[in-house]
C-alpha positions in Angstrom: 225.2 70.3 103.9 223.7 72.7 106.5 226.5 74.7 108.3 225.7 73.2 111.8 226.0 69.6 110.5 229.1 70.5 108.6 230.7 71.8 111.8 229.8 69.0 114.1 229.9 66.1 111.6 228.2 62.9 112.8 228.5 63.9 116.5 225.1 65.6 116.5 221.8 63.8 116.0 218.4 65.3 116.2 216.1 63.4 118.6 212.5 63.6 117.7 210.1 64.0 120.6 207.2 62.5 118.7 208.9 59.5 117.2 211.5 58.6 119.8 210.5 60.1 123.2 206.8 60.5 123.5 205.9 56.7 123.7 208.1 56.4 126.8 206.3 59.3 128.4 202.8 57.9 127.8 202.0 57.6 131.5 203.1 61.2 132.4 201.4 62.7 129.3 198.2 60.8 130.2 198.1 62.8 133.5 199.0 66.0 131.7 196.7 65.7 128.7 194.1 68.1 130.1 196.5 71.0 129.6 195.8 72.3 133.0 198.9 73.7 134.8 197.7 72.0 138.0 198.2 68.6 136.3 202.0 69.0 136.5 201.7 69.5 140.3 199.6 66.4 140.5 202.0 64.4 138.4 205.0 65.3 140.6 203.1 64.4 143.7 202.3 61.0 142.1 206.0 60.4 141.4 206.9 61.4 144.9 204.4 59.0 146.4 205.7 56.1 144.3 209.3 56.9 145.3 208.2 57.1 148.9 206.6 53.6 148.6 209.8 52.2 147.0 211.8 53.7 149.9 215.5 54.5 150.2 216.5 50.9 149.8 217.2 50.6 146.1 218.8 47.1 146.2 218.4 45.5 142.8 217.6 48.8 141.1 219.9 50.2 138.3 222.6 52.4 139.8 221.2 55.7 138.4 217.5 54.8 138.7 215.2 57.9 139.0 211.5 58.1 138.4 211.0 60.8 135.8 207.7 59.7 134.4 209.0 57.3 131.8 207.5 53.9 131.3 211.1 52.6 131.1 211.6 53.8 134.7 208.8 51.4 135.8 210.3 48.6 133.8 213.5 49.0 135.7 211.8 48.3 139.0 213.0 44.9 140.1 210.4 42.2 139.8 210.7 41.3 143.5 209.7 44.9 144.4 206.8 45.3 142.0 204.1 43.4 144.0 204.9 45.4 147.1 204.7 48.7 145.3 201.3 47.8 143.8 200.0 46.5 147.1 201.1 49.6 148.9 199.5 51.9 146.4 196.2 50.0 146.7 196.3 50.0 150.5 196.8 53.7 150.5 193.9 54.2 148.0 195.9 55.9 145.4 196.3 53.2 142.8 193.2 54.1 140.7 194.4 57.7 140.6 198.0 57.0 139.7 197.0 54.2 137.2 193.5 55.2 135.9 191.5 52.5 134.1 191.5 54.3 130.8 195.3 54.4 130.9 195.3 50.7 131.8 193.1 50.0 128.7 195.5 51.8 126.5 198.7 50.3 127.8 197.1 46.9 127.7 197.0 47.0 123.9 200.8 46.6 123.9 201.9 43.2 125.4 205.6 44.2 125.3 205.3 47.7 126.6 207.8 48.7 129.3 206.3 49.0 132.7 203.2 47.1 131.8 203.2 45.5 135.2 201.6 48.6 136.7 198.3 47.7 135.1 198.2 44.2 136.6 195.7 45.0 139.4 193.2 46.0 136.7 193.7 42.8 134.8 193.5 40.8 138.0 190.2 42.5 138.8 188.8 41.2 135.5 189.2 44.3 133.3 188.8 43.3 129.6 190.8 45.4 127.2 188.5 47.3 124.9 190.2 48.5 121.7 187.6 51.2 121.2 188.2 52.6 124.6 191.9 52.4 124.2 191.7 54.1 120.9 189.7 57.1 122.2 192.1 57.7 125.1 195.3 57.2 123.1 194.1 59.5 120.3 193.2 62.2 122.8 196.5 62.1 124.7 198.7 61.6 121.6 197.1 64.5 119.8 197.7 66.7 122.9 201.3 65.7 123.3 202.5 65.9 119.7 205.0 68.5 118.6 207.3 68.8 121.6 206.6 72.5 122.1 203.0 72.3 123.4 202.1 72.5 127.1 201.7 68.7 127.6 205.1 67.9 126.1 206.8 70.8 127.8 205.4 69.8 131.2 206.4 66.2 130.7 209.9 67.5 130.2 209.5 69.8 133.2 208.8 66.7 135.4 212.1 65.2 134.3 213.9 68.5 135.0 212.3 68.8 138.4 213.3 65.2 139.4 216.9 65.8 138.3 217.0 69.0 140.3 215.3 67.4 143.3 217.8 64.5 143.2 220.8 66.8 142.9 221.7 65.5 139.4 222.0 69.0 137.9 224.4 71.7 139.0 224.2 75.4 138.1 226.5 78.3 138.5 225.8 80.0 141.8 224.6 83.3 140.1 221.9 81.3 138.3 220.9 78.8 141.0 218.9 81.1 143.2 217.1 82.9 140.3 216.1 79.7 138.6 215.3 77.7 141.7 212.7 80.4 142.7 211.1 80.5 139.2 211.0 76.8 138.8 209.5 76.2 142.2 206.7 78.6 141.2 206.2 77.1 137.7 203.6 76.7 136.3 201.0 77.8 138.9 202.5 81.0 140.2 204.7 82.3 137.4 203.9 85.4 135.3 203.3 84.9 131.5 206.8 86.3 130.9 208.3 84.0 133.5 206.4 81.0 132.2 207.7 81.6 128.6 211.2 82.0 130.0 211.2 78.9 132.1 209.6 76.7 129.4 212.2 77.7 126.9 214.9 76.8 129.5 213.2 73.5 130.3 213.0 72.5 126.6 216.7 73.4 126.0 217.8 71.7 129.3 215.8 68.6 128.4 217.5 68.3 125.1 220.9 68.6 126.7 220.1 66.1 129.4 218.8 63.6 126.8 222.0 63.9 124.8 224.1 63.3 127.9 221.9 60.7 129.6 223.5 57.3 130.0 221.7 54.3 128.6 221.4 52.7 132.1 219.5 55.8 133.3 216.8 55.1 130.8 215.7 52.3 133.0 216.4 49.0 131.4 216.9 46.8 128.5 214.6 47.2 125.5 213.5 50.8 126.3 215.0 52.1 123.1 213.0 49.6 121.1 209.7 50.7 122.7 209.0 53.8 120.5 209.5 51.7 117.4 207.2 49.0 118.8 204.6 51.5 119.8 204.3 53.3 116.4 204.7 50.1 114.3 202.0 48.3 116.3 199.5 51.1 115.9 199.1 50.4 112.2 197.7 46.9 112.8 195.9 47.9 116.0 194.1 51.0 114.8 192.7 52.1 111.4 194.0 55.0 109.3 191.8 58.1 109.3 191.3 60.0 106.1 190.4 63.7 105.9 186.6 63.6 106.0 186.0 67.0 104.5 186.1 67.2 100.7 189.6 68.4 99.6 188.2 70.3 96.6 185.0 70.9 94.7 184.4 68.4 91.9 185.9 69.3 88.6 183.3 71.0 86.3 180.5 71.0 88.8 177.2 72.7 88.0 178.3 75.8 89.9 181.5 76.4 88.1 180.8 74.9 84.7 179.7 78.1 83.2 182.8 80.0 84.5 185.0 77.3 83.0 183.2 77.4 79.7 183.6 81.2 79.6 187.3 81.0 80.5 187.8 78.3 77.8 186.3 80.4 75.1 188.4 83.4 76.0 191.7 81.4 76.2 190.9 79.5 73.0 190.5 82.9 71.2 193.8 84.1 72.6 195.7 80.9 71.6 194.2 81.0 68.1 195.3 84.6 67.7 198.8 83.7 69.0 199.0 80.7 66.7 198.0 82.8 63.6 200.5 85.4 64.5 203.2 82.7 64.7 202.2 81.2 61.3 202.3 84.6 59.7 205.8 85.1 61.1 207.0 81.7 60.0 205.4 82.0 56.5 207.1 85.4 55.9 210.6 84.4 57.1 213.2 83.4 54.6 214.2 79.8 55.5 217.5 80.0 53.6 216.9 76.9 51.5 220.6 76.2 51.1 221.2 76.0 54.8 217.8 75.9 56.6 218.9 74.5 59.9 218.5 77.8 61.8 215.0 78.4 60.5 213.8 74.8 60.9 215.1 74.5 64.5 213.7 77.8 65.7 210.4 77.4 63.9 210.0 73.8 65.0 210.6 74.6 68.7 207.8 77.1 68.7 205.5 75.1 66.5 205.7 72.1 68.9 204.9 74.2 71.9 201.8 75.8 70.3 200.6 72.4 69.1 200.8 71.2 72.6 199.0 74.2 73.9 196.2 73.9 71.3 195.4 70.4 72.5 195.9 71.1 76.2 193.4 74.0 76.2 190.6 71.7 75.2 190.8 69.7 78.4 189.9 71.9 81.4 190.3 69.0 83.7 194.1 69.5 83.1 194.0 73.1 84.2 195.9 72.4 87.4 199.6 72.8 88.3 199.8 69.0 88.8 198.8 68.3 85.2 199.8 71.5 83.6 203.4 71.4 84.8 204.7 69.4 81.8 203.4 72.1 79.3 204.6 75.0 81.5 208.1 73.4 81.6 208.1 72.9 77.9 207.2 76.6 77.2 209.8 77.9 79.6 212.4 75.5 78.2 211.6 76.5 74.7 212.0 80.1 75.5 215.4 79.5 77.1 216.6 77.5 74.1 215.2 80.0 71.6 217.0 82.9 73.2 220.2 80.8 73.7 220.2 79.8 70.0 219.3 83.2 68.7 222.4 84.6 70.4 224.6 82.4 68.2 225.9 83.6 64.8 223.7 83.0 61.8 226.2 80.7 60.4 226.9 78.9 63.7 226.9 75.1 63.6 224.9 75.0 66.9 221.7 74.5 64.9 223.2 71.5 63.1 224.3 70.2 66.5 220.8 70.6 67.9 219.4 68.4 65.1 222.3 65.9 65.3 221.7 65.5 69.0 218.1 64.6 68.5 218.7 62.4 65.6 221.4 60.6 67.4 219.0 59.8 70.3 216.5 58.5 67.7 219.2 56.4 66.1 219.9 54.9 69.5 216.2 54.1 70.0 216.2 52.3 66.6 219.2 50.3 67.5 217.6 49.2 70.8 214.4 48.1 69.0 216.5 46.2 66.4 218.3 44.4 69.2 214.9 43.6 70.7 213.6 42.2 67.4 216.7 40.1 66.8 216.1 38.4 70.1 212.4 37.6 69.3 211.6 34.4 67.5 208.3 35.7 66.1 208.1 39.5 66.4 204.8 41.2 66.0 204.3 42.8 62.6 203.4 46.1 64.1 206.8 46.1 65.9 208.6 45.4 62.6 206.7 48.2 60.9 207.6 50.6 63.7 211.3 49.8 63.3 211.0 50.4 59.6 209.4 53.8 60.3 212.2 54.7 62.7 214.8 53.7 60.1 213.2 56.1 57.6 213.2 58.9 60.1 216.8 58.4 61.0 218.0 58.3 57.5 215.9 61.1 56.0 218.7 63.7 56.0 221.9 61.9 56.7 222.7 58.2 56.4 222.8 56.8 59.9 226.4 55.5 59.4 227.5 59.2 59.5 225.4 60.0 62.6 227.0 60.2 66.1 225.1 59.2 69.2 225.6 61.8 72.0 224.7 60.6 75.4 225.3 64.0 77.1 222.6 66.0 78.8 221.6 68.1 75.8 222.8 69.5 72.5 224.7 72.4 74.0 226.7 70.3 76.5 225.5 72.3 79.5 222.6 72.1 81.8 219.5 74.2 81.4 220.2 76.4 84.5 223.5 77.6 83.0 221.8 78.2 79.6 219.1 80.3 81.3 221.7 82.3 83.3 223.6 83.1 80.1 220.6 84.5 78.4 219.1 86.4 81.3 216.2 84.0 82.1 217.6 82.6 85.4 214.6 84.0 87.3 212.2 82.1 85.0 214.3 79.0 85.5 214.1 79.2 89.3 210.5 80.2 89.7 208.9 78.1 86.8 211.1 75.7 85.1 212.7 74.1 88.2 209.4 73.4 90.1 207.7 72.2 86.9 210.6 69.9 86.2 210.1 68.4 89.7 206.6 67.6 88.7 207.6 66.1 85.3 210.3 63.9 86.9 208.0 62.8 89.8 210.2 64.1 92.5 209.2 63.5 96.1 207.9 67.0 96.7 205.3 66.6 93.9 204.4 63.1 94.9 203.9 64.3 98.5 201.7 67.2 97.4 199.4 65.5 95.0 199.5 61.7 95.2 199.5 61.2 99.0 197.9 62.7 102.1 198.5 62.5 105.8 196.7 60.0 107.9 194.6 61.9 110.4 195.1 59.3 113.2 197.4 60.7 115.9 198.5 57.2 116.6 199.9 56.8 113.1 202.4 59.6 113.5 200.8 61.3 110.5 202.2 58.8 108.0 201.2 59.2 104.4 198.5 57.2 102.6 197.3 57.2 99.0 195.0 60.1 98.2 191.8 58.7 96.9 190.7 61.8 95.0 192.2 62.1 91.5 190.7 65.5 90.8 191.5 68.9 92.1 190.4 72.5 91.9 190.8 73.8 88.3 191.5 77.4 87.4 192.8 79.6 84.7 196.0 80.7 86.5 198.1 77.8 85.1 196.8 78.3 81.6 197.2 82.0 81.8 200.8 81.5 82.8 201.4 79.1 79.9 199.7 81.4 77.4 201.7 84.4 78.6 205.0 82.5 78.2 203.9 81.1 74.9 203.3 84.7 73.8 206.8 85.7 75.0 208.1 82.7 73.1 206.6 83.9 69.9 208.1 87.3 70.7 211.5 85.6 71.0 210.9 83.9 67.7 209.9 87.1 66.0 213.1 88.7 67.1 215.3 85.7 66.3 214.0 85.5 62.7 213.7 89.2 62.0 216.8 89.1 59.7 215.1 86.6 57.4 212.0 88.8 57.1 214.1 91.9 56.4 215.7 90.1 53.5 212.3 88.9 52.2 210.9 92.4 52.4 213.8 93.9 50.4 213.4 91.2 47.7 209.7 91.8 47.4 210.1 95.5 47.0 212.2 95.0 44.0 
């Protein structure tokens, strides 16, 4: 757990501007979306005019009502007061400015939006809500307001701070009051870049503190907390997802890169062939110890499996990506860790027997599961029967299965791969290669997010994830180069681990 969360427990909750606050500030952000510093001055003037129209008599208003630019503030205006407010704005000729038609189009898309009554004059005048017009305006404003740190979001928060200061809801130490009052009064039109940065940092921090302390009744009415959820969830059915229009990657094996891939393939194929031949020469000249061949068979089998895998993999350049090459990379690194871990054991150690026994026990368990499945079938398929017979022959080829244990532990050594890697000096390889490749093999979220999904480009969809249509990706030799490099190191490990057997063979031949 992060230290801050450990210290405060469940008393601290991060409030997301995008998800939880922006929808309530749709009206103020609409007026701030141009990014012009003068827009904040205009917004504050609009709020002052509305408060002037409402007047000092706040009968029927929530006790702590204050217009800060939130839609929920408008929702809290008593119904008996709303018609008078709208009529007064129209008579003063400021309604179309304070509630522009494009904003009315956007808010009209949400029947349950708080403060929706402010667009009623447009509806009464015969305005028909146009989804295309609403989409254009909403996308522009939402894109400008996202992030919480940009000018639009910061100035929306500044309007809240200004209203709280103006209403005497915030108190400051006397030594700070005069300094900050002067700067804030001049922000954002007459502050220096240094002062602007300073006051915006202060505003963002103060806004977070005020939001944490703000009482529910100050938010302006019932249902305001549900509005952000309604806004975002409605957008999926109201507006389409947008995909990334530019191609994510060049097509695999295009005419332009086909020759380069072919050249890389030939070079890598030659390297792998030479590596395989070197391994075979080492395996063929190593004394297997016929009486107790476990050590030789385990070490040789581990390397042989990886090289077989590599020989097939190299023939399919479409797999030369980290997404598809991770299983092989993981296998090579894992094999190297295991080889070095096993080689550190005594020649006569039973760890090689345990390595075999662990794998055979898992195979025995698989056979038992299939036998249980066949017993429950009234007419099992002949291929299934033949497969179980095949498994039985494998399980019993060395030791009768009645004498084989089934070990359900993590692996043959009884410890996880990270600890094994640390013991043999390969912890860096574990962290940088094995762990991320394992994430890919196991389909962890980070890998799914990187390859299988993409972000919706619609600002109104809060950048949710959608299925990536492309199944290809840019190929290259880097992944294969890494695999071949580690396969070569694996053969080096094998050569060292089996050197004792070749020394004995050499002395025997010389006689």
